[in-house]
N, C-alpha and C positions, 0 to 999 in steps of 0.2 A: 522747468520750474512749474510748480503747482499753481494753476491760475487762481485758485481761491486764496492761497498765501499771498500772491502778488496783489490781488484786489484788496485784501485786508490791509496790507502794508501801504498801498496807495491811499486808501481811505484814512488810515491813521495819520499819515503825513499831511494829506489835504486838510483834514479837520484841525490838526495841530497848527499848521501854518495859517489857516483861516482865523484861528483864535490868537495868533501872534505869539505862539509858544515855541520854545526851542526843545530839542531832544533833552537837553539838560533840565529844563523845567519838568518834563515828564519823569525823568529819573529821580529828581528830588521828591516829587509827590509820591511816586510809586516805590521808591527805594530800590529800583532796578538799575542794573548796569547800563551805561550808555551804549556800549557795544551791542548788548542784547536788544535794546530798543532800535538801534540802527539796523540790525539783522532782521528784526520783525518788519520794519518799514520797507526794507529792500526785498522782502519776500523769501529770504533764505532761512528764516527761523519761524517755526509755528509756536505761538504762545500757548501756554496751558489755558484752560478755561478760567482758572483763578486769576492768572496774569492778564487775560483779555478783559476781565471785569475791572481790574485795577487800572488798566490803561483807559478804558471807557470812562471810569469815574474821574480820572485825572483830566480827561478831555471834556467832562460835563455832558456826556452822551450815554445813551443806553448801549449795551454791548452789541445788540443786533444792528445798530446804525453802522458799526464798523464792518459788517459783513455784507452790506447792500451793494 
């Protein structure tokens, strides 16, 4: 598994949980499929830059925060 993908997914999940949000909340805001969000979080799917920006906006962070 790509370590960057894993780190990205872990960061998205950590920030989402810290904000008390569910995957469903992210899906409603971004209009993305829950399965897609799940695969991004577990590191098996790489989001496009456009989708990364949408996820970051939904979480209220800058996109680069998700890659740290």
